[in-house]
C-alpha positions as CSV (number, residue, x, y, z in Angstrom):
1,X,-92.3,-44.7,-29.0
2,X,-95.3,-42.9,-30.3
3,X,-95.5,-42.1,-34.0
4,X,-96.2,-38.6,-35.2
5,X,-99.7,-38.2,-36.3
6,X,-100.2,-37.0,-39.9
7,X,-102.2,-33.9,-38.9
8,X,-102.2,-32.4,-35.4
9,X,-103.7,-29.0,-34.5
10,X,-104.1,-26.7,-31.6
11,X,-104.2,-28.2,-28.1
12,X,-103.7,-31.7,-29.3
13,X,-100.5,-30.7,-31.1
14,X,-99.2,-28.7,-28.1
15,X,-99.8,-31.6,-25.8
16,X,-98.2,-34.1,-28.2
17,X,-95.1,-31.9,-28.9
18,X,-94.8,-31.0,-25.2
19,X,-94.1,-34.6,-24.4
20,X,-90.9,-34.3,-26.4
21,X,-89.6,-30.9,-25.1
22,X,-86.6,-30.8,-22.8
23,X,-84.0,-28.3,-21.6
24,X,-80.2,-28.3,-21.1
25,X,-80.6,-29.8,-17.6
26,X,-82.0,-33.0,-19.2
27,X,-79.0,-33.0,-21.6
28,X,-76.6,-32.5,-18.7
29,X,-78.0,-35.4,-16.7
30,X,-76.9,-37.8,-19.5
31,X,-73.3,-36.5,-19.7
32,X,-71.8,-38.4,-16.7
33,X,-73.7,-41.6,-17.6
34,X,-71.6,-42.2,-20.7
35,X,-68.3,-40.4,-20.3
36,X,-69.5,-37.2,-21.9
37,X,-69.8,-38.9,-25.2
38,X,-72.2,-37.3,-27.7
39,X,-72.9,-37.3,-31.4
40,X,-72.3,-33.9,-33.1
41,X,-73.7,-33.3,-36.6
42,X,-72.6,-30.6,-38.9
43,X,-73.5,-29.7,-42.5
44,X,-71.0,-30.2,-45.3
45,X,-70.8,-27.7,-48.1
46,X,-73.0,-29.9,-50.3
47,X,-75.7,-29.9,-47.6
48,X,-75.1,-33.5,-46.5
49,X,-74.7,-34.3,-42.8
50,X,-71.4,-35.2,-41.2
51,X,-71.6,-36.8,-37.7
52,X,-68.9,-37.8,-35.3
53,X,-68.6,-38.8,-31.6
54,X,-66.9,-36.3,-29.3
55,X,-66.9,-35.4,-25.6
56,X,-69.2,-32.5,-24.5
57,X,-70.6,-30.9,-21.4
58,X,-72.8,-28.0,-20.3
59,X,-71.3,-24.8,-18.9
60,X,-71.8,-21.1,-18.8
61,X,-70.7,-19.2,-21.9
62,X,-67.5,-17.3,-21.0
63,X,-68.9,-14.0,-22.3
64,X,-72.7,-14.1,-22.0
65,X,-73.0,-16.4,-19.0
66,X,-75.9,-18.3,-20.7
67,X,-75.8,-22.1,-20.6
68,X,-74.3,-23.8,-23.7
69,X,-73.3,-27.2,-24.8
70,X,-69.5,-27.1,-25.1
71,X,-66.9,-29.3,-26.7
72,X,-63.2,-29.1,-27.5
73,X,-62.6,-29.7,-31.2
74,X,-59.5,-30.3,-33.3
75,X,-59.2,-31.0,-36.9
76,X,-60.1,-28.9,-39.9
77,X,-63.2,-30.6,-41.3
78,X,-65.6,-30.1,-38.4
79,X,-64.4,-26.6,-37.8
80,X,-64.5,-25.7,-41.5
81,X,-68.1,-27.0,-41.6
82,X,-69.1,-24.9,-38.6
83,X,-67.4,-21.8,-40.0
84,X,-69.3,-22.2,-43.3
85,X,-72.6,-23.0,-41.6
86,X,-72.8,-22.9,-37.8
87,X,-76.0,-24.9,-37.5
88,X,-75.5,-28.1,-35.6
89,X,-77.2,-30.8,-33.6
90,X,-75.6,-32.5,-30.5
91,X,-77.2,-35.6,-29.1
92,X,-76.4,-37.3,-25.8
93,X,-77.7,-40.8,-25.2
94,X,-77.7,-43.5,-22.7
95,X,-79.4,-46.7,-23.7
96,X,-82.7,-45.6,-25.3
97,X,-82.8,-42.3,-23.4
98,X,-81.5,-39.3,-25.5
99,X,-81.6,-35.6,-25.6
100,X,-80.9,-33.5,-28.8
101,X,-79.8,-29.9,-28.8
102,X,-80.0,-27.8,-31.9
103,X,-78.4,-24.5,-32.3
104,X,-75.7,-22.4,-33.9
105,X,-72.1,-23.1,-32.9
106,X,-69.7,-20.4,-31.9
107,X,-66.0,-21.2,-32.3
108,X,-63.4,-19.7,-29.9
109,X,-59.8,-20.8,-30.5
110,X,-56.4,-19.8,-31.8
111,X,-57.7,-19.6,-35.4
112,X,-61.1,-18.1,-34.3
113,X,-60.3,-15.5,-31.7
114,X,-62.9,-13.7,-29.6
115,X,-62.2,-10.2,-28.5
116,X,-63.4,-10.9,-25.0
117,X,-61.5,-14.2,-24.6
118,X,-57.8,-13.8,-24.4
119,X,-55.1,-16.6,-24.4
120,X,-55.3,-17.2,-20.7
121,X,-59.2,-17.3,-20.7
122,X,-59.1,-19.7,-23.7
123,X,-56.7,-22.0,-21.8
124,X,-59.1,-22.1,-18.8
125,X,-62.1,-22.4,-21.1
126,X,-60.7,-25.6,-22.7
127,X,-60.0,-27.0,-19.2
128,X,-63.5,-26.2,-18.0
129,X,-65.0,-27.8,-21.1
130,X,-62.9,-30.9,-20.5
131,X,-64.1,-31.1,-16.9
132,X,-67.8,-30.4,-17.8
133,X,-67.5,-33.4,-20.2
134,X,-66.4,-35.5,-17.2
135,X,-62.7,-35.4,-17.8
136,X,-60.0,-35.2,-15.2
137,X,-56.3,-34.6,-15.6
138,X,-53.2,-35.1,-13.4
139,X,-51.0,-32.7,-15.4
140,X,-52.7,-29.5,-16.5
141,X,-49.5,-28.0,-18.0
142,X,-49.2,-31.0,-20.4
143,X,-52.9,-30.7,-21.2
144,X,-52.5,-27.0,-22.0
145,X,-49.5,-27.6,-24.1
146,X,-51.2,-30.3,-26.2
147,X,-54.3,-28.1,-26.7
148,X,-52.1,-25.3,-27.9
149,X,-49.9,-27.5,-30.1
150,X,-53.0,-29.1,-31.7
151,X,-54.7,-25.6,-32.1
152,X,-57.8,-27.0,-30.4
153,X,-60.9,-24.7,-30.2
154,X,-63.9,-24.4,-28.0
155,X,-67.2,-25.0,-29.8
156,X,-70.1,-23.5,-27.9
157,X,-73.7,-24.3,-28.9
158,X,-76.4,-22.0,-27.6
159,X,-79.7,-24.1,-27.6
160,X,-82.4,-23.0,-30.0
161,X,-84.3,-26.2,-29.6
162,X,-83.9,-29.1,-27.1
163,X,-86.0,-32.2,-27.3
164,X,-86.0,-35.9,-26.3
165,X,-87.9,-39.1,-26.6
166,X,-91.1,-39.5,-24.6
167,X,-90.8,-41.0,-21.2
């Protein structure tokens, strides 16, 4: 992998940085290659980084229609971090190939309602995210019940920056 030069300017910088630019289609290509597993990083209140492995996929935002990275999240810590500071990075990787998506997370769930997403829409959104991450289920009623019992939320990350390693 090429090292970043100390000083880059103008066309040289644009050409160099351009080799690392990507879009959500590049991220989406990696999802089925490793069971939708990604690393999501959030910021703790002290500014340190907290990372964990979750399943994610790419789908249309249920309100805006724009493409987002989406994951289903349970547990207070990650959601508390995102409520306090929604900046996040999600990285999909397969072998040495990786794509990072930076953006702000939007939470939609039983504890974070969205006026345009009712209970029925949330239930279907959680299913759609599960499927976008490569999941399948034989009993959607059980899936829905578990999601509701565990108060799971949809986390949607609209990309501000998408980048990858050089090819």
